[in-house]
PyMOL CGO cylinders between C-alpha atoms (Angstrom):
from pymol import cmd
from pymol.cgo import CYLINDER

trace = [
    CYLINDER, 0.00, 0.00, 0.00, 2.92, 2.35, 0.62, 0.3, 1, 1, 1, 1, 1, 1,
    CYLINDER, 2.92, 2.35, 0.62, 3.77, 2.22, -3.09, 0.3, 1, 1, 1, 1, 1, 1,
    CYLINDER, 3.77, 2.22, -3.09, 0.39, 3.88, -3.81, 0.3, 1, 1, 1, 1, 1, 1,
    CYLINDER, 0.39, 3.88, -3.81, 0.98, 6.58, -1.23, 0.3, 1, 1, 1, 1, 1, 1,
    CYLINDER, 0.98, 6.58, -1.23, 4.47, 7.21, -2.61, 0.3, 1, 1, 1, 1, 1, 1,
    CYLINDER, 4.47, 7.21, -2.61, 3.13, 7.48, -6.14, 0.3, 1, 1, 1, 1, 1, 1,
    CYLINDER, 3.13, 7.48, -6.14, 0.31, 9.93, -5.49, 0.3, 1, 1, 1, 1, 1, 1,
    CYLINDER, 0.31, 9.93, -5.49, 1.26, 11.40, -2.11, 0.3, 1, 1, 1, 1, 1, 1,
    CYLINDER, 1.26, 11.40, -2.11, 2.54, 14.58, -3.69, 0.3, 1, 1, 1, 1, 1, 1,
    CYLINDER, 2.54, 14.58, -3.69, -0.64, 14.96, -5.78, 0.3, 1, 1, 1, 1, 1, 1,
    CYLINDER, -0.64, 14.96, -5.78, -3.47, 14.05, -3.40, 0.3, 1, 1, 1, 1, 1, 1,
    CYLINDER, -3.47, 14.05, -3.40, -4.14, 14.78, 0.24, 0.3, 1, 1, 1, 1, 1, 1,
    CYLINDER, -4.14, 14.78, 0.24, -4.22, 11.68, 2.45, 0.3, 1, 1, 1, 1, 1, 1,
    CYLINDER, -4.22, 11.68, 2.45, -7.88, 12.42, 3.20, 0.3, 1, 1, 1, 1, 1, 1,
    CYLINDER, -7.88, 12.42, 3.20, -8.98, 12.17, -0.45, 0.3, 1, 1, 1, 1, 1, 1,
    CYLINDER, -8.98, 12.17, -0.45, -11.83, 9.67, -0.84, 0.3, 1, 1, 1, 1, 1, 1,
    CYLINDER, -11.83, 9.67, -0.84, -9.84, 7.66, -3.40, 0.3, 1, 1, 1, 1, 1, 1,
    CYLINDER, -9.84, 7.66, -3.40, -6.98, 7.09, -0.96, 0.3, 1, 1, 1, 1, 1, 1,
    CYLINDER, -6.98, 7.09, -0.96, -9.41, 6.39, 1.87, 0.3, 1, 1, 1, 1, 1, 1,
    CYLINDER, -9.41, 6.39, 1.87, -11.09, 3.69, -0.25, 0.3, 1, 1, 1, 1, 1, 1,
    CYLINDER, -11.09, 3.69, -0.25, -7.72, 2.13, -1.05, 0.3, 1, 1, 1, 1, 1, 1,
    CYLINDER, -7.72, 2.13, -1.05, -6.64, 2.25, 2.58, 0.3, 1, 1, 1, 1, 1, 1,
    CYLINDER, -6.64, 2.25, 2.58, -9.74, 0.26, 3.54, 0.3, 1, 1, 1, 1, 1, 1,
    CYLINDER, -9.74, 0.26, 3.54, -8.46, -2.55, 1.30, 0.3, 1, 1, 1, 1, 1, 1,
    CYLINDER, -8.46, -2.55, 1.30, -4.75, -2.18, 2.07, 0.3, 1, 1, 1, 1, 1, 1,
    CYLINDER, -4.75, -2.18, 2.07, -4.32, -5.71, 3.48, 0.3, 1, 1, 1, 1, 1, 1,
    CYLINDER, -4.32, -5.71, 3.48, -5.54, -7.48, 0.35, 0.3, 1, 1, 1, 1, 1, 1,
    CYLINDER, -5.54, -7.48, 0.35, -3.69, -5.02, -1.91, 0.3, 1, 1, 1, 1, 1, 1,
    CYLINDER, -3.69, -5.02, -1.91, -0.43, -5.67, -0.07, 0.3, 1, 1, 1, 1, 1, 1,
    CYLINDER, -0.43, -5.67, -0.07, -1.01, -9.41, -0.21, 0.3, 1, 1, 1, 1, 1, 1,
    CYLINDER, -1.01, -9.41, -0.21, -1.71, -9.36, -3.95, 0.3, 1, 1, 1, 1, 1, 1,
    CYLINDER, -1.71, -9.36, -3.95, 1.42, -7.26, -4.45, 0.3, 1, 1, 1, 1, 1, 1,
    CYLINDER, 1.42, -7.26, -4.45, 3.53, -9.77, -2.50, 0.3, 1, 1, 1, 1, 1, 1,
    CYLINDER, 3.53, -9.77, -2.50, 2.24, -12.68, -4.61, 0.3, 1, 1, 1, 1, 1, 1,
    CYLINDER, 2.24, -12.68, -4.61, 2.73, -10.70, -7.83, 0.3, 1, 1, 1, 1, 1, 1,
    CYLINDER, 2.73, -10.70, -7.83, 6.26, -9.71, -6.87, 0.3, 1, 1, 1, 1, 1, 1,
    CYLINDER, 6.26, -9.71, -6.87, 7.15, -13.33, -6.03, 0.3, 1, 1, 1, 1, 1, 1,
    CYLINDER, 7.15, -13.33, -6.03, 6.01, -14.34, -9.52, 0.3, 1, 1, 1, 1, 1, 1,
    CYLINDER, 6.01, -14.34, -9.52, 7.79, -11.46, -11.28, 0.3, 1, 1, 1, 1, 1, 1,
    CYLINDER, 7.79, -11.46, -11.28, 11.00, -11.27, -9.21, 0.3, 1, 1, 1, 1, 1, 1,
    CYLINDER, 11.00, -11.27, -9.21, 13.08, -13.97, -7.63, 0.3, 1, 1, 1, 1, 1, 1,
    CYLINDER, 13.08, -13.97, -7.63, 14.92, -12.00, -4.98, 0.3, 1, 1, 1, 1, 1, 1,
    CYLINDER, 14.92, -12.00, -4.98, 15.18, -12.22, -1.21, 0.3, 1, 1, 1, 1, 1, 1,
    CYLINDER, 15.18, -12.22, -1.21, 12.76, -9.35, -0.62, 0.3, 1, 1, 1, 1, 1, 1,
    CYLINDER, 12.76, -9.35, -0.62, 9.99, -10.86, -2.73, 0.3, 1, 1, 1, 1, 1, 1,
    CYLINDER, 9.99, -10.86, -2.73, 10.55, -14.31, -1.18, 0.3, 1, 1, 1, 1, 1, 1,
    CYLINDER, 10.55, -14.31, -1.18, 10.31, -12.82, 2.32, 0.3, 1, 1, 1, 1, 1, 1,
    CYLINDER, 10.31, -12.82, 2.32, 7.05, -10.96, 1.59, 0.3, 1, 1, 1, 1, 1, 1,
    CYLINDER, 7.05, -10.96, 1.59, 5.60, -14.02, -0.13, 0.3, 1, 1, 1, 1, 1, 1,
    CYLINDER, 5.60, -14.02, -0.13, 6.56, -16.24, 2.82, 0.3, 1, 1, 1, 1, 1, 1,
    CYLINDER, 6.56, -16.24, 2.82, 4.46, -13.96, 5.04, 0.3, 1, 1, 1, 1, 1, 1,
    CYLINDER, 4.46, -13.96, 5.04, 1.43, -14.51, 2.78, 0.3, 1, 1, 1, 1, 1, 1,
    CYLINDER, 1.43, -14.51, 2.78, 1.94, -18.29, 2.86, 0.3, 1, 1, 1, 1, 1, 1,
    CYLINDER, 1.94, -18.29, 2.86, 2.29, -18.23, 6.65, 0.3, 1, 1, 1, 1, 1, 1,
    CYLINDER, 2.29, -18.23, 6.65, -0.88, -16.15, 7.01, 0.3, 1, 1, 1, 1, 1, 1,
    CYLINDER, -0.88, -16.15, 7.01, -2.89, -18.34, 4.63, 0.3, 1, 1, 1, 1, 1, 1,
    CYLINDER, -2.89, -18.34, 4.63, -1.64, -21.77, 5.73, 0.3, 1, 1, 1, 1, 1, 1,
    CYLINDER, -1.64, -21.77, 5.73, -0.90, -21.00, 9.37, 0.3, 1, 1, 1, 1, 1, 1,
    CYLINDER, -0.90, -21.00, 9.37, 2.68, -22.23, 9.03, 0.3, 1, 1, 1, 1, 1, 1,
    CYLINDER, 2.68, -22.23, 9.03, 5.89, -21.42, 7.20, 0.3, 1, 1, 1, 1, 1, 1,
    CYLINDER, 5.89, -21.42, 7.20, 5.91, -23.77, 4.19, 0.3, 1, 1, 1, 1, 1, 1,
    CYLINDER, 5.91, -23.77, 4.19, 8.80, -23.49, 1.75, 0.3, 1, 1, 1, 1, 1, 1,
    CYLINDER, 8.80, -23.49, 1.75, 7.33, -25.66, -0.98, 0.3, 1, 1, 1, 1, 1, 1,
    CYLINDER, 7.33, -25.66, -0.98, 4.20, -23.63, -1.82, 0.3, 1, 1, 1, 1, 1, 1,
    CYLINDER, 4.20, -23.63, -1.82, 4.67, -21.97, -5.20, 0.3, 1, 1, 1, 1, 1, 1,
    CYLINDER, 4.67, -21.97, -5.20, 2.56, -18.96, -6.19, 0.3, 1, 1, 1, 1, 1, 1,
    CYLINDER, 2.56, -18.96, -6.19, 0.64, -21.18, -8.63, 0.3, 1, 1, 1, 1, 1, 1,
    CYLINDER, 0.64, -21.18, -8.63, -0.23, -23.65, -5.90, 0.3, 1, 1, 1, 1, 1, 1,
    CYLINDER, -0.23, -23.65, -5.90, -1.21, -20.84, -3.53, 0.3, 1, 1, 1, 1, 1, 1,
    CYLINDER, -1.21, -20.84, -3.53, -3.46, -19.17, -6.10, 0.3, 1, 1, 1, 1, 1, 1,
    CYLINDER, -3.46, -19.17, -6.10, -5.14, -22.31, -7.44, 0.3, 1, 1, 1, 1, 1, 1,
    CYLINDER, -5.14, -22.31, -7.44, -5.33, -24.77, -4.55, 0.3, 1, 1, 1, 1, 1, 1,
    CYLINDER, -5.33, -24.77, -4.55, -8.77, -26.01, -3.64, 0.3, 1, 1, 1, 1, 1, 1,
    CYLINDER, -8.77, -26.01, -3.64, -7.77, -25.76, 0.01, 0.3, 1, 1, 1, 1, 1, 1,
    CYLINDER, -7.77, -25.76, 0.01, -9.30, -22.30, -0.11, 0.3, 1, 1, 1, 1, 1, 1,
    CYLINDER, -9.30, -22.30, -0.11, -12.84, -22.13, -1.39, 0.3, 1, 1, 1, 1, 1, 1,
    CYLINDER, -12.84, -22.13, -1.39, -13.15, -20.13, -3.54, 0.3, 1, 1, 1, 1, 1, 1,
    CYLINDER, -13.15, -20.13, -3.54, -9.55, -20.28, -4.76, 0.3, 1, 1, 1, 1, 1, 1,
    CYLINDER, -9.55, -20.28, -4.76, -7.29, -17.42, -3.76, 0.3, 1, 1, 1, 1, 1, 1,
    CYLINDER, -7.29, -17.42, -3.76, -7.17, -16.30, -7.38, 0.3, 1, 1, 1, 1, 1, 1,
    CYLINDER, -7.17, -16.30, -7.38, -10.97, -16.02, -7.41, 0.3, 1, 1, 1, 1, 1, 1,
    CYLINDER, -10.97, -16.02, -7.41, -10.87, -14.18, -4.08, 0.3, 1, 1, 1, 1, 1, 1,
    CYLINDER, -10.87, -14.18, -4.08, -8.32, -11.71, -5.50, 0.3, 1, 1, 1, 1, 1, 1,
    CYLINDER, -8.32, -11.71, -5.50, -10.46, -11.11, -8.59, 0.3, 1, 1, 1, 1, 1, 1,
    CYLINDER, -10.46, -11.11, -8.59, -13.53, -10.46, -6.43, 0.3, 1, 1, 1, 1, 1, 1,
    CYLINDER, -13.53, -10.46, -6.43, -11.52, -8.15, -4.17, 0.3, 1, 1, 1, 1, 1, 1,
    CYLINDER, -11.52, -8.15, -4.17, -10.20, -6.25, -7.17, 0.3, 1, 1, 1, 1, 1, 1,
    CYLINDER, -10.20, -6.25, -7.17, -13.74, -5.63, -8.44, 0.3, 1, 1, 1, 1, 1, 1,
    CYLINDER, -13.74, -5.63, -8.44, -14.75, -4.42, -4.96, 0.3, 1, 1, 1, 1, 1, 1,
    CYLINDER, -14.75, -4.42, -4.96, -11.73, -2.10, -4.75, 0.3, 1, 1, 1, 1, 1, 1,
    CYLINDER, -11.73, -2.10, -4.75, -12.43, -0.62, -8.19, 0.3, 1, 1, 1, 1, 1, 1,
    CYLINDER, -12.43, -0.62, -8.19, -16.08, -0.03, -7.27, 0.3, 1, 1, 1, 1, 1, 1,
    CYLINDER, -16.08, -0.03, -7.27, -15.06, 1.63, -3.99, 0.3, 1, 1, 1, 1, 1, 1,
    CYLINDER, -15.06, 1.63, -3.99, -12.61, 3.91, -5.77, 0.3, 1, 1, 1, 1, 1, 1,
    CYLINDER, -12.61, 3.91, -5.77, -15.05, 4.82, -8.52, 0.3, 1, 1, 1, 1, 1, 1,
    CYLINDER, -15.05, 4.82, -8.52, -17.65, 5.88, -5.95, 0.3, 1, 1, 1, 1, 1, 1,
    CYLINDER, -17.65, 5.88, -5.95, -15.11, 8.16, -4.31, 0.3, 1, 1, 1, 1, 1, 1,
]
cmd.load_cgo(trace, "trace")
């Protein structure tokens, strides 16, 4: 979520409705960013952030859970990918009402 604030912080006041709507969804945005970064980058920072997502979702630190497995496993119903898509629609609606 900080990447959003850094990008528009000099343009919008922190009380703008758009930023308030995003802040309400900051946990899922940060989680999606961690999963995305783990897919796109293979560095220690992305692995560390991704490990936090795995630990939060599985309740344990598991080293063998790839992003594909995390996103598509039927352990979570609906799948995490479906949850992210639903969350994204909700976030877009919240921001467009702002």
